[in-house]
C-alpha positions as YAML, in Angstrom:
chain: A
units: angstrom
residues:
- id: 1
  name: UNK
  ca: [89.50, 123.05, 90.93]
- id: 2
  name: UNK
  ca: [87.41, 120.01, 91.77]
- id: 3
  name: UNK
  ca: [87.12, 118.84, 88.16]
- id: 4
  name: UNK
  ca: [88.86, 120.01, 85.01]
- id: 5
  name: UNK
  ca: [87.50, 118.75, 81.70]
- id: 6
  name: UNK
  ca: [90.12, 119.26, 79.02]
- id: 7
  name: UNK
  ca: [89.43, 119.88, 75.34]
- id: 8
  name: UNK
  ca: [85.74, 119.14, 75.12]
- id: 9
  name: UNK
  ca: [83.59, 119.90, 72.09]
- id: 10
  name: UNK
  ca: [80.71, 122.25, 72.89]
- id: 11
  name: UNK
  ca: [79.86, 123.17, 69.29]
- id: 12
  name: UNK
  ca: [80.69, 121.75, 65.90]
- id: 13
  name: UNK
  ca: [83.20, 123.79, 63.86]
- id: 14
  name: UNK
  ca: [84.34, 125.67, 66.94]
- id: 15
  name: UNK
  ca: [87.52, 125.45, 69.02]
- id: 16
  name: UNK
  ca: [87.66, 122.87, 71.80]
- id: 17
  name: UNK
  ca: [87.32, 124.15, 75.35]
- id: 18
  name: UNK
  ca: [88.53, 123.41, 78.86]
- id: 19
  name: UNK
  ca: [85.82, 123.53, 81.52]
- id: 20
  name: UNK
  ca: [86.70, 124.12, 85.17]
- id: 21
  name: UNK
  ca: [84.34, 123.09, 87.96]
- id: 22
  name: UNK
  ca: [84.53, 124.08, 91.61]
- id: 23
  name: UNK
  ca: [82.03, 123.92, 94.47]
- id: 24
  name: UNK
  ca: [79.32, 122.56, 92.21]
- id: 25
  name: UNK
  ca: [79.57, 125.37, 89.66]
- id: 26
  name: UNK
  ca: [81.19, 125.93, 86.28]
- id: 27
  name: UNK
  ca: [83.81, 128.58, 87.06]
- id: 28
  name: UNK
  ca: [85.67, 128.88, 83.76]
- id: 29
  name: UNK
  ca: [85.32, 127.94, 80.09]
- id: 30
  name: UNK
  ca: [88.45, 128.77, 78.12]
- id: 31
  name: UNK
  ca: [90.60, 127.51, 75.27]
- id: 32
  name: UNK
  ca: [93.13, 126.33, 77.85]
- id: 33
  name: UNK
  ca: [92.99, 126.48, 81.62]
- id: 34
  name: UNK
  ca: [96.24, 126.17, 83.56]
- id: 35
  name: UNK
  ca: [95.07, 124.98, 86.95]
- id: 36
  name: UNK
  ca: [95.36, 122.09, 89.35]
- id: 37
  name: UNK
  ca: [92.31, 119.85, 89.81]
- id: 38
  name: UNK
  ca: [91.37, 116.93, 92.03]
- id: 39
  name: UNK
  ca: [90.16, 115.13, 88.89]
- id: 40
  name: UNK
  ca: [91.16, 115.80, 85.31]
- id: 41
  name: UNK
  ca: [89.00, 114.38, 82.52]
- id: 42
  name: UNK
  ca: [90.65, 114.24, 79.12]
- id: 43
  name: UNK
  ca: [87.78, 114.75, 76.68]
- id: 44
  name: UNK
  ca: [89.99, 114.63, 73.58]
- id: 45
  name: UNK
  ca: [87.38, 116.32, 71.42]
- id: 46
  name: UNK
  ca: [84.39, 114.38, 72.72]
- id: 47
  name: UNK
  ca: [81.07, 116.21, 72.99]
- id: 48
  name: UNK
  ca: [80.04, 117.76, 76.29]
- id: 49
  name: UNK
  ca: [76.35, 118.55, 76.74]
- id: 50
  name: UNK
  ca: [74.28, 119.82, 79.66]
- id: 51
  name: UNK
  ca: [72.53, 117.08, 81.62]
- id: 52
  name: UNK
  ca: [69.60, 115.43, 79.89]
- id: 53
  name: UNK
  ca: [66.18, 116.55, 81.14]
- id: 54
  name: UNK
  ca: [63.44, 113.90, 81.41]
- id: 55
  name: UNK
  ca: [60.42, 116.18, 81.30]
- id: 56
  name: UNK
  ca: [57.57, 113.65, 81.50]
- id: 57
  name: UNK
  ca: [57.74, 110.23, 83.14]
- id: 58
  name: UNK
  ca: [55.72, 108.06, 85.56]
- id: 59
  name: UNK
  ca: [58.07, 106.49, 88.09]
- id: 60
  name: UNK
  ca: [55.33, 104.98, 90.24]
- id: 61
  name: UNK
  ca: [53.89, 102.72, 87.54]
- id: 62
  name: UNK
  ca: [57.06, 101.70, 85.70]
- id: 63
  name: UNK
  ca: [58.15, 98.08, 85.18]
- id: 64
  name: UNK
  ca: [54.76, 96.36, 85.54]
- id: 65
  name: UNK
  ca: [54.22, 95.15, 81.95]
- id: 66
  name: UNK
  ca: [54.53, 91.50, 82.99]
- id: 67
  name: UNK
  ca: [51.78, 91.68, 85.63]
- id: 68
  name: UNK
  ca: [48.73, 92.33, 83.49]
- id: 69
  name: UNK
  ca: [49.48, 92.90, 79.80]
- id: 70
  name: UNK
  ca: [47.64, 95.28, 77.53]
- id: 71
  name: UNK
  ca: [46.60, 92.74, 74.89]
- id: 72
  name: UNK
  ca: [44.87, 95.16, 72.51]
- id: 73
  name: UNK
  ca: [47.59, 97.81, 72.70]
- id: 74
  name: UNK
  ca: [44.97, 100.54, 73.05]
- id: 75
  name: UNK
  ca: [44.91, 103.53, 75.39]
- id: 76
  name: UNK
  ca: [41.56, 102.38, 76.77]
- id: 77
  name: UNK
  ca: [42.92, 99.00, 77.85]
- id: 78
  name: UNK
  ca: [46.10, 100.60, 79.18]
- id: 79
  name: UNK
  ca: [43.99, 102.81, 81.43]
- id: 80
  name: UNK
  ca: [41.78, 99.95, 82.61]
- id: 81
  name: UNK
  ca: [44.67, 97.53, 83.19]
- id: 82
  name: UNK
  ca: [46.60, 100.10, 85.20]
- id: 83
  name: UNK
  ca: [43.54, 101.12, 87.22]
- id: 84
  name: UNK
  ca: [43.05, 97.44, 88.12]
- id: 85
  name: UNK
  ca: [46.69, 97.05, 89.19]
- id: 86
  name: UNK
  ca: [47.17, 100.24, 91.19]
- id: 87
  name: UNK
  ca: [45.31, 99.13, 94.33]
- id: 88
  name: UNK
  ca: [47.72, 96.17, 94.54]
- id: 89
  name: UNK
  ca: [50.84, 98.36, 94.66]
- id: 90
  name: UNK
  ca: [52.59, 98.30, 98.02]
- id: 91
  name: UNK
  ca: [55.05, 100.89, 99.25]
- id: 92
  name: UNK
  ca: [57.91, 98.41, 98.98]
- id: 93
  name: UNK
  ca: [56.90, 97.47, 95.44]
- id: 94
  name: UNK
  ca: [56.78, 101.09, 94.27]
- id: 95
  name: UNK
  ca: [60.10, 101.91, 95.92]
- id: 96
  name: UNK
  ca: [61.77, 98.97, 94.18]
- id: 97
  name: UNK
  ca: [60.42, 99.78, 90.72]
- id: 98
  name: UNK
  ca: [60.88, 103.55, 90.95]
- id: 99
  name: UNK
  ca: [64.46, 103.20, 92.17]
- id: 100
  name: UNK
  ca: [65.33, 100.79, 89.39]
- id: 101
  name: UNK
  ca: [63.85, 103.24, 86.89]
- id: 102
  name: UNK
  ca: [65.77, 106.16, 88.37]
- id: 103
  name: UNK
  ca: [69.00, 104.17, 88.13]
- id: 104
  name: UNK
  ca: [68.27, 103.60, 84.42]
- id: 105
  name: UNK
  ca: [67.77, 107.32, 83.88]
- id: 106
  name: UNK
  ca: [70.83, 108.36, 85.86]
- id: 107
  name: UNK
  ca: [73.26, 106.05, 84.11]
- id: 108
  name: UNK
  ca: [72.07, 107.41, 80.76]
- id: 109
  name: UNK
  ca: [72.92, 110.99, 81.67]
- id: 110
  name: UNK
  ca: [69.64, 112.35, 83.03]
- id: 111
  name: UNK
  ca: [70.22, 115.00, 85.69]
- id: 112
  name: UNK
  ca: [66.68, 116.44, 85.95]
- id: 113
  name: UNK
  ca: [63.32, 114.65, 86.02]
- id: 114
  name: UNK
  ca: [59.69, 115.71, 86.12]
- id: 115
  name: UNK
  ca: [57.58, 112.76, 87.22]
- id: 116
  name: UNK
  ca: [53.80, 112.54, 87.33]
- id: 117
  name: UNK
  ca: [52.83, 110.86, 90.57]
- id: 118
  name: UNK
  ca: [49.22, 109.78, 90.74]
- id: 119
  name: UNK
  ca: [46.71, 109.24, 93.51]
- id: 120
  name: UNK
  ca: [42.99, 108.59, 93.84]
- id: 121
  name: UNK
  ca: [40.62, 107.36, 96.55]
- id: 122
  name: UNK
  ca: [41.13, 103.69, 95.60]
- id: 123
  name: UNK
  ca: [44.92, 103.66, 96.02]
- id: 124
  name: UNK
  ca: [45.46, 106.64, 98.30]
- id: 125
  name: UNK
  ca: [48.79, 108.46, 98.43]
- id: 126
  name: UNK
  ca: [51.06, 105.40, 98.54]
- id: 127
  name: UNK
  ca: [52.80, 106.07, 95.23]
- id: 128
  name: UNK
  ca: [52.89, 109.82, 95.72]
- id: 129
  name: UNK
  ca: [54.45, 109.49, 99.16]
- id: 130
  name: UNK
  ca: [57.10, 107.12, 97.83]
- id: 131
  name: UNK
  ca: [58.07, 109.45, 95.00]
- id: 132
  name: UNK
  ca: [58.25, 112.43, 97.34]
- id: 133
  name: UNK
  ca: [60.64, 110.42, 99.49]
- id: 134
  name: UNK
  ca: [62.78, 109.46, 96.52]
- id: 135
  name: UNK
  ca: [63.07, 113.12, 95.55]
- id: 136
  name: UNK
  ca: [65.00, 113.69, 98.76]
- id: 137
  name: UNK
  ca: [66.90, 110.39, 98.69]
- id: 138
  name: UNK
  ca: [68.22, 110.90, 95.15]
- id: 139
  name: UNK
  ca: [68.83, 114.65, 95.26]
- id: 140
  name: UNK
  ca: [72.60, 114.22, 94.89]
- id: 141
  name: UNK
  ca: [72.12, 112.18, 91.71]
- id: 142
  name: UNK
  ca: [69.12, 113.78, 90.03]
- id: 143
  name: UNK
  ca: [66.79, 116.71, 90.64]
- id: 144
  name: UNK
  ca: [63.16, 115.56, 90.71]
- id: 145
  name: UNK
  ca: [60.03, 117.65, 90.23]
- id: 146
  name: UNK
  ca: [56.87, 115.88, 91.37]
- id: 147
  name: UNK
  ca: [53.56, 116.52, 89.61]
- id: 148
  name: UNK
  ca: [50.36, 115.96, 91.60]
- id: 149
  name: UNK
  ca: [48.53, 113.90, 88.98]
- id: 150
  name: UNK
  ca: [44.85, 112.81, 89.05]
- id: 151
  name: UNK
  ca: [45.06, 109.99, 86.47]
- id: 152
  name: UNK
  ca: [41.48, 108.80, 87.06]
- id: 153
  name: UNK
  ca: [40.07, 112.30, 86.74]
- id: 154
  name: UNK
  ca: [38.90, 114.65, 89.46]
- id: 155
  name: UNK
  ca: [35.14, 115.01, 89.14]
- id: 156
  name: UNK
  ca: [34.52, 111.44, 88.03]
- id: 157
  name: UNK
  ca: [36.55, 110.14, 90.98]
- id: 158
  name: UNK
  ca: [34.89, 111.78, 94.03]
- id: 159
  name: UNK
  ca: [37.37, 112.61, 96.73]
- id: 160
  name: UNK
  ca: [40.19, 113.43, 94.33]
- id: 161
  name: UNK
  ca: [39.67, 117.19, 94.49]
- id: 162
  name: UNK
  ca: [40.44, 117.19, 98.20]
- id: 163
  name: UNK
  ca: [43.47, 114.97, 97.54]
- id: 164
  name: UNK
  ca: [44.81, 117.49, 95.02]
- id: 165
  name: UNK
  ca: [44.97, 120.12, 97.76]
- id: 166
  name: UNK
  ca: [46.52, 117.62, 100.16]
- id: 167
  name: UNK
  ca: [49.21, 116.77, 97.61]
- id: 168
  name: UNK
  ca: [50.07, 120.44, 97.16]
- id: 169
  name: UNK
  ca: [50.16, 120.90, 100.94]
- id: 170
  name: UNK
  ca: [52.67, 118.01, 100.94]
- id: 171
  name: UNK
  ca: [54.95, 120.13, 98.70]
- id: 172
  name: UNK
  ca: [54.28, 118.74, 95.24]
- id: 173
  name: UNK
  ca: [56.13, 120.91, 92.72]
- id: 174
  name: UNK
  ca: [53.58, 121.02, 89.90]
- id: 175
  name: UNK
  ca: [49.79, 120.77, 89.56]
- id: 176
  name: UNK
  ca: [48.82, 118.09, 87.06]
- id: 177
  name: UNK
  ca: [45.66, 117.44, 85.11]
- id: 178
  name: UNK
  ca: [44.07, 115.19, 82.52]
- id: 179
  name: UNK
  ca: [41.07, 116.93, 80.91]
- id: 180
  name: UNK
  ca: [40.36, 114.18, 78.36]
- id: 181
  name: UNK
  ca: [39.77, 111.67, 81.15]
- id: 182
  name: UNK
  ca: [37.32, 113.76, 83.13]
- id: 183
  name: UNK
  ca: [33.91, 115.40, 82.76]
- id: 184
  name: UNK
  ca: [33.48, 118.23, 82.14]
- id: 185
  name: UNK
  ca: [36.92, 118.86, 80.69]
- id: 186
  name: UNK
  ca: [36.78, 122.67, 80.87]
- id: 187
  name: UNK
  ca: [35.78, 122.56, 84.53]
- id: 188
  name: UNK
  ca: [38.72, 120.20, 85.15]
- id: 189
  name: UNK
  ca: [41.07, 122.74, 83.58]
- id: 190
  name: UNK
  ca: [39.56, 125.58, 85.60]
- id: 191
  name: UNK
  ca: [40.08, 123.72, 88.87]
- id: 192
  name: UNK
  ca: [43.70, 122.92, 88.06]
- id: 193
  name: UNK
  ca: [44.36, 126.63, 87.47]
- id: 194
  name: UNK
  ca: [42.57, 127.50, 90.70]
- id: 195
  name: UNK
  ca: [44.83, 125.14, 92.64]
- id: 196
  name: UNK
  ca: [47.97, 126.27, 90.84]
- id: 197
  name: UNK
  ca: [47.25, 129.92, 91.55]
- id: 198
  name: UNK
  ca: [46.56, 129.19, 95.22]
- id: 199
  name: UNK
  ca: [50.00, 127.56, 95.60]
- id: 200
  name: UNK
  ca: [51.81, 129.61, 92.92]
- id: 201
  name: UNK
  ca: [52.90, 126.47, 91.08]
- id: 202
  name: UNK
  ca: [53.29, 125.60, 87.40]
- id: 203
  name: UNK
  ca: [50.85, 123.33, 85.55]
- id: 204
  name: UNK
  ca: [51.37, 120.18, 83.49]
- id: 205
  name: UNK
  ca: [48.46, 118.56, 81.62]
- id: 206
  name: UNK
  ca: [48.08, 115.24, 79.86]
- id: 207
  name: UNK
  ca: [46.39, 116.85, 76.89]
- id: 208
  name: UNK
  ca: [44.21, 115.72, 73.96]
- id: 209
  name: UNK
  ca: [45.56, 112.18, 73.77]
- id: 210
  name: UNK
  ca: [43.48, 110.81, 70.86]
- id: 211
  name: UNK
  ca: [43.93, 109.83, 67.23]
- id: 212
  name: UNK
  ca: [41.31, 112.33, 66.10]
- id: 213
  name: UNK
  ca: [40.53, 115.96, 66.89]
- id: 214
  name: UNK
  ca: [37.11, 115.45, 68.45]
- id: 215
  name: UNK
  ca: [36.68, 117.07, 71.85]
- id: 216
  name: UNK
  ca: [40.03, 118.91, 71.93]
- id: 217
  name: UNK
  ca: [40.50, 121.42, 74.74]
- id: 218
  name: UNK
  ca: [43.89, 122.87, 73.78]
- id: 219
  name: UNK
  ca: [42.32, 126.11, 72.53]
- id: 220
  name: UNK
  ca: [40.38, 126.53, 75.76]
- id: 221
  name: UNK
  ca: [43.63, 125.86, 77.64]
- id: 222
  name: UNK
  ca: [45.46, 128.54, 75.65]
- id: 223
  name: UNK
  ca: [42.75, 131.10, 76.35]
- id: 224
  name: UNK
  ca: [42.71, 130.18, 80.03]
- id: 225
  name: UNK
  ca: [46.52, 130.41, 80.27]
- id: 226
  name: UNK
  ca: [46.54, 133.91, 78.84]
- id: 227
  name: UNK
  ca: [43.56, 135.07, 80.88]
- id: 228
  name: UNK
  ca: [45.19, 133.88, 84.11]
- id: 229
  name: UNK
  ca: [48.59, 135.38, 83.27]
- id: 230
  name: UNK
  ca: [50.18, 131.93, 83.26]
- id: 231
  name: UNK
  ca: [52.19, 132.27, 80.06]
- id: 232
  name: UNK
  ca: [55.35, 130.16, 80.21]
- id: 233
  name: UNK
  ca: [54.12, 128.15, 83.20]
- id: 234
  name: UNK
  ca: [51.97, 125.54, 81.45]
- id: 235
  name: UNK
  ca: [53.16, 122.33, 79.80]
- id: 236
  name: UNK
  ca: [51.23, 119.62, 77.99]
- id: 237
  name: UNK
  ca: [52.09, 116.02, 77.20]
- id: 238
  name: UNK
  ca: [50.93, 113.87, 74.26]
- id: 239
  name: UNK
  ca: [48.72, 116.40, 72.35]
- id: 240
  name: UNK
  ca: [48.35, 113.80, 69.61]
- id: 241
  name: UNK
  ca: [44.97, 115.15, 68.45]
- id: 242
  name: UNK
  ca: [46.78, 118.01, 66.72]
- id: 243
  name: UNK
  ca: [48.18, 115.47, 64.27]
- id: 244
  name: UNK
  ca: [44.66, 114.95, 62.88]
- id: 245
  name: UNK
  ca: [44.19, 118.59, 61.88]
- id: 246
  name: UNK
  ca: [44.63, 120.04, 58.38]
- id: 247
  name: UNK
  ca: [47.03, 122.94, 58.02]
- id: 248
  name: UNK
  ca: [44.34, 125.62, 57.94]
- id: 249
  name: UNK
  ca: [42.99, 124.49, 61.33]
- id: 250
  name: UNK
  ca: [46.37, 123.67, 62.85]
- id: 251
  name: UNK
  ca: [48.19, 126.93, 62.21]
- id: 252
  name: UNK
  ca: [45.84, 129.19, 64.24]
- id: 253
  name: UNK
  ca: [46.07, 126.81, 67.19]
- id: 254
  name: UNK
  ca: [49.87, 126.76, 67.04]
- id: 255
  name: UNK
  ca: [49.88, 130.57, 66.89]
- id: 256
  name: UNK
  ca: [47.69, 130.66, 70.00]
- id: 257
  name: UNK
  ca: [49.93, 128.12, 71.79]
- id: 258
  name: UNK
  ca: [53.01, 130.18, 71.02]
- id: 259
  name: UNK
  ca: [51.27, 133.28, 72.39]
- id: 260
  name: UNK
  ca: [50.38, 131.36, 75.57]
- id: 261
  name: UNK
  ca: [54.00, 130.07, 75.76]
- id: 262
  name: UNK
  ca: [52.79, 126.52, 76.33]
- id: 263
  name: UNK
  ca: [55.54, 123.87, 76.24]
- id: 264
  name: UNK
  ca: [54.81, 120.52, 74.59]
- id: 265
  name: UNK
  ca: [56.28, 117.15, 75.58]
- id: 266
  name: UNK
  ca: [56.01, 114.69, 72.72]
- id: 267
  name: UNK
  ca: [56.04, 111.11, 74.01]
- id: 268
  name: UNK
  ca: [56.86, 108.99, 70.94]
- id: 269
  name: UNK
  ca: [57.48, 105.65, 72.69]
- id: 270
  name: UNK
  ca: [53.95, 105.65, 74.10]
- id: 271
  name: UNK
  ca: [52.11, 107.50, 71.36]
- id: 272
  name: UNK
  ca: [53.47, 105.35, 68.54]
- id: 273
  name: UNK
  ca: [52.62, 102.20, 70.49]
- id: 274
  name: UNK
  ca: [49.05, 103.13, 71.42]
- id: 275
  name: UNK
  ca: [48.06, 105.31, 68.49]
- id: 276
  name: UNK
  ca: [46.30, 104.27, 65.30]
- id: 277
  name: UNK
  ca: [45.19, 100.94, 66.73]
- id: 278
  name: UNK
  ca: [41.86, 101.01, 64.92]
- id: 279
  name: UNK
  ca: [43.31, 102.05, 61.57]
- id: 280
  name: UNK
  ca: [43.17, 99.16, 59.10]
- id: 281
  name: UNK
  ca: [45.32, 100.85, 56.43]
- id: 282
  name: UNK
  ca: [47.48, 103.99, 56.21]
- id: 283
  name: UNK
  ca: [47.99, 103.60, 59.94]
- id: 284
  name: UNK
  ca: [48.57, 106.97, 61.56]
- id: 285
  name: UNK
  ca: [51.80, 107.81, 63.34]
- id: 286
  name: UNK
  ca: [49.66, 109.37, 66.07]
- id: 287
  name: UNK
  ca: [52.25, 111.93, 67.12]
- id: 288
  name: UNK
  ca: [51.82, 115.59, 67.82]
- id: 289
  name: UNK
  ca: [53.14, 117.59, 64.81]
- id: 290
  name: UNK
  ca: [56.59, 118.27, 66.24]
- id: 291
  name: UNK
  ca: [58.04, 120.13, 63.25]
- id: 292
  name: UNK
  ca: [55.01, 122.39, 62.80]
- id: 293
  name: UNK
  ca: [54.94, 123.24, 66.50]
- id: 294
  name: UNK
  ca: [58.68, 123.89, 66.55]
- id: 295
  name: UNK
  ca: [58.52, 126.09, 63.46]
- id: 296
  name: UNK
  ca: [55.55, 127.96, 64.94]
- id: 297
  name: UNK
  ca: [57.56, 129.04, 67.97]
- id: 298
  name: UNK
  ca: [56.30, 126.46, 70.47]
- id: 299
  name: UNK
  ca: [58.83, 125.10, 72.97]
- id: 300
  name: UNK
  ca: [59.11, 121.44, 71.90]
- id: 301
  name: UNK
  ca: [60.43, 118.68, 74.13]
- id: 302
  name: UNK
  ca: [60.79, 114.90, 73.76]
- id: 303
  name: UNK
  ca: [60.23, 112.69, 76.80]
- id: 304
  name: UNK
  ca: [59.75, 109.05, 77.83]
- id: 305
  name: UNK
  ca: [56.35, 108.92, 79.60]
- id: 306
  name: UNK
  ca: [56.35, 105.25, 80.63]
- id: 307
  name: UNK
  ca: [58.81, 102.38, 80.82]
- id: 308
  name: UNK
  ca: [57.61, 98.78, 80.51]
- id: 309
  name: UNK
  ca: [53.98, 98.99, 81.48]
- id: 310
  name: UNK
  ca: [50.57, 98.82, 79.81]
- id: 311
  name: UNK
  ca: [51.14, 102.17, 78.09]
- id: 312
  name: UNK
  ca: [54.68, 101.45, 76.86]
- id: 313
  name: UNK
  ca: [55.91, 97.85, 77.07]
- id: 314
  name: UNK
  ca: [59.57, 98.70, 76.46]
- id: 315
  name: UNK
  ca: [62.19, 101.32, 77.31]
- id: 316
  name: UNK
  ca: [65.64, 101.60, 78.86]
- id: 317
  name: UNK
  ca: [65.54, 105.06, 80.39]
- id: 318
  name: UNK
  ca: [67.75, 106.42, 77.59]
- id: 319
  name: UNK
  ca: [66.39, 109.71, 76.27]
- id: 320
  name: UNK
  ca: [68.59, 109.48, 73.19]
- id: 321
  name: UNK
  ca: [66.84, 106.25, 72.19]
- id: 322
  name: UNK
  ca: [63.48, 107.92, 72.71]
- id: 323
  name: UNK
  ca: [64.58, 110.77, 70.47]
- id: 324
  name: UNK
  ca: [65.65, 108.23, 67.85]
- id: 325
  name: UNK
  ca: [62.02, 107.11, 67.65]
- id: 326
  name: UNK
  ca: [60.96, 110.67, 66.93]
- id: 327
  name: UNK
  ca: [63.57, 111.35, 64.26]
- id: 328
  name: UNK
  ca: [62.15, 109.11, 61.51]
- id: 329
  name: UNK
  ca: [58.51, 109.18, 62.61]
- id: 330
  name: UNK
  ca: [58.35, 112.97, 62.93]
- id: 331
  name: UNK
  ca: [60.64, 113.63, 59.93]
- id: 332
  name: UNK
  ca: [63.40, 115.15, 62.03]
- id: 333
  name: UNK
  ca: [66.31, 113.56, 60.19]
- id: 334
  name: UNK
  ca: [66.90, 116.28, 57.59]
- id: 335
  name: UNK
  ca: [70.03, 118.41, 57.62]
- id: 336
  name: UNK
  ca: [68.13, 121.40, 59.01]
- id: 337
  name: UNK
  ca: [66.04, 119.33, 61.43]
- id: 338
  name: UNK
  ca: [68.58, 117.06, 63.11]
- id: 339
  name: UNK
  ca: [70.36, 119.86, 65.03]
- id: 340
  name: UNK
  ca: [67.02, 120.82, 66.61]
- id: 341
  name: UNK
  ca: [66.54, 117.42, 68.26]
- id: 342
  name: UNK
  ca: [69.19, 117.51, 71.01]
- id: 343
  name: UNK
  ca: [67.78, 120.77, 72.44]
- id: 344
  name: UNK
  ca: [64.44, 118.95, 72.80]
- id: 345
  name: UNK
  ca: [66.20, 116.79, 75.43]
- id: 346
  name: UNK
  ca: [68.22, 119.56, 77.10]
- id: 347
  name: UNK
  ca: [67.61, 123.30, 76.88]
- id: 348
  name: UNK
  ca: [63.97, 123.14, 75.76]
- id: 349
  name: UNK
  ca: [62.74, 120.92, 78.63]
- id: 350
  name: UNK
  ca: [64.95, 122.90, 81.01]
- id: 351
  name: UNK
  ca: [62.95, 125.98, 79.95]
- id: 352
  name: UNK
  ca: [59.67, 124.09, 80.36]
- id: 353
  name: UNK
  ca: [60.64, 123.00, 83.88]
- id: 354
  name: UNK
  ca: [61.74, 126.50, 84.82]
- id: 355
  name: UNK
  ca: [65.37, 125.53, 85.40]
- id: 356
  name: UNK
  ca: [67.32, 128.77, 85.69]
- id: 357
  name: UNK
  ca: [70.63, 127.29, 86.88]
- id: 358
  name: UNK
  ca: [71.08, 125.16, 83.77]
- id: 359
  name: UNK
  ca: [73.47, 125.03, 80.82]
- id: 360
  name: UNK
  ca: [77.18, 125.03, 80.08]
- id: 361
  name: UNK
  ca: [77.92, 128.59, 81.11]
- id: 362
  name: UNK
  ca: [80.14, 130.15, 83.73]
- id: 363
  name: UNK
  ca: [78.23, 130.46, 86.98]
- id: 364
  name: UNK
  ca: [75.73, 127.71, 86.19]
- id: 365
  name: UNK
  ca: [75.41, 124.46, 88.13]
- id: 366
  name: UNK
  ca: [77.87, 121.86, 86.90]
- id: 367
  name: UNK
  ca: [75.44, 119.30, 85.46]
- id: 368
  name: UNK
  ca: [77.08, 117.94, 82.33]
- id: 369
  name: UNK
  ca: [77.48, 114.74, 80.32]
- id: 370
  name: UNK
  ca: [80.49, 113.72, 78.25]
- id: 371
  name: UNK
  ca: [79.43, 111.69, 75.21]
- id: 372
  name: UNK
  ca: [81.50, 109.20, 73.25]
- id: 373
  name: UNK
  ca: [81.11, 111.11, 69.98]
- id: 374
  name: UNK
  ca: [82.92, 114.01, 68.36]
- id: 375
  name: UNK
  ca: [79.88, 115.48, 66.59]
- id: 376
  name: UNK
  ca: [77.28, 117.64, 68.30]
- id: 377
  name: UNK
  ca: [75.03, 117.33, 65.25]
- id: 378
  name: UNK
  ca: [75.15, 113.53, 65.50]
- id: 379
  name: UNK
  ca: [75.00, 113.38, 69.28]
- id: 380
  name: UNK
  ca: [71.59, 111.72, 69.18]
- id: 381
  name: UNK
  ca: [71.89, 109.44, 66.16]
- id: 382
  name: UNK
  ca: [75.28, 108.10, 67.27]
- id: 383
  name: UNK
  ca: [73.62, 106.82, 70.48]
- id: 384
  name: UNK
  ca: [76.93, 107.44, 72.23]
- id: 385
  name: UNK
  ca: [78.04, 105.96, 75.51]
- id: 386
  name: UNK
  ca: [77.76, 108.40, 78.41]
- id: 387
  name: UNK
  ca: [81.43, 108.44, 79.41]
- id: 388
  name: UNK
  ca: [80.99, 110.76, 82.40]
- id: 389
  name: UNK
  ca: [78.00, 112.30, 84.13]
- id: 390
  name: UNK
  ca: [78.64, 115.21, 86.50]
- id: 391
  name: UNK
  ca: [75.85, 116.29, 88.86]
- id: 392
  name: UNK
  ca: [76.33, 119.47, 90.87]
- id: 393
  name: UNK
  ca: [80.08, 119.28, 90.40]
- id: 394
  name: UNK
  ca: [80.50, 115.62, 91.38]
- id: 395
  name: UNK
  ca: [81.07, 112.67, 89.08]
- id: 396
  name: UNK
  ca: [78.05, 110.39, 89.44]
- id: 397
  name: UNK
  ca: [78.57, 108.08, 86.46]
- id: 398
  name: UNK
  ca: [81.78, 106.91, 84.84]
- id: 399
  name: UNK
  ca: [81.73, 104.36, 82.04]
- id: 400
  name: UNK
  ca: [84.73, 102.38, 80.89]
- id: 401
  name: UNK
  ca: [84.32, 100.66, 77.58]
- id: 402
  name: UNK
  ca: [86.73, 98.38, 75.77]
- id: 403
  name: UNK
  ca: [85.94, 97.09, 72.30]
- id: 404
  name: UNK
  ca: [88.23, 94.71, 70.43]
- id: 405
  name: UNK
  ca: [87.72, 94.20, 66.70]
- id: 406
  name: UNK
  ca: [89.71, 91.21, 65.43]
- id: 407
  name: UNK
  ca: [90.62, 90.98, 61.77]
...
């Protein structure tokens, strides 16, 4: 064997397991494996999880919060500040910031990333080209899906429609969209589907990112998804407008979303920061209703979105910390709720991203993380050190930690 992980905890209240890895694959999971290995990792009851999946992030505009701050903390200023900065980004600048961000993700146990890489006539393809290059450069450390993302809209930014096709010709993995930042929104959605069908690619929208429910297009998107036979191939990020709906309006929409098999990426670090800025009392949490969506059969994920820019002026690249924001704000800390959070960082986003070679099962790719905790239930709230990260059967991160408590 290449790696043998001894006595790891895969489930609470279940026997510990040995996991054997060879040629990039998990080849055995047994109570005890008697085999030689180039590297033996003594887990001693620590929790082993599949690699964390960062399902929505922007690598090309990370780490720019100090350049032109968003003083009001609103989405509108975040958009305008970023639009002003983007033409100043050089290739070298984007490479530096995106690589530093990837290193943050990797050391915290992320093995798969979907990043929205934007372009428009004012900035060209500089950022997109950089991210496509990093996908290849970092393939041994993290798998990257690149979304062709028209942040400034398509119809209101003439020339962007042609660039969408050029990005797909350049092998972007996903067709992105942002209906709420374009006019007309339904025509924007239609075009994204047209492009996706031409290239047989999945779709990922920034969707209904507002504090109120005015102008929502999620129902139109559901209908379009079903009509085009795209069930299970559409994801949406933000979707905060749903949080403004009463139960009687919300439930039919959730039922329609479940039927369309639309995955949702909640982005609490950004949405909590930008949302409710005009509320003078009873300030809204401005999150999509995670529990209601989950209970309604919608595939729920938690992701980062941005790190240290006008949209989100903080972040470390640690998905567990991002999930910790969601636990109290989305009421996910209850005994029945807490066990549902870790899958929102692992198996749920893996499903959203269409990862078929994922999970701790014999025959699957060996992408696993050993956590410094002995409780699967508490794997998020313990914020454990990532002791080992294994990517495609090779150790990519190893953390040694020594703590002395003097009495």
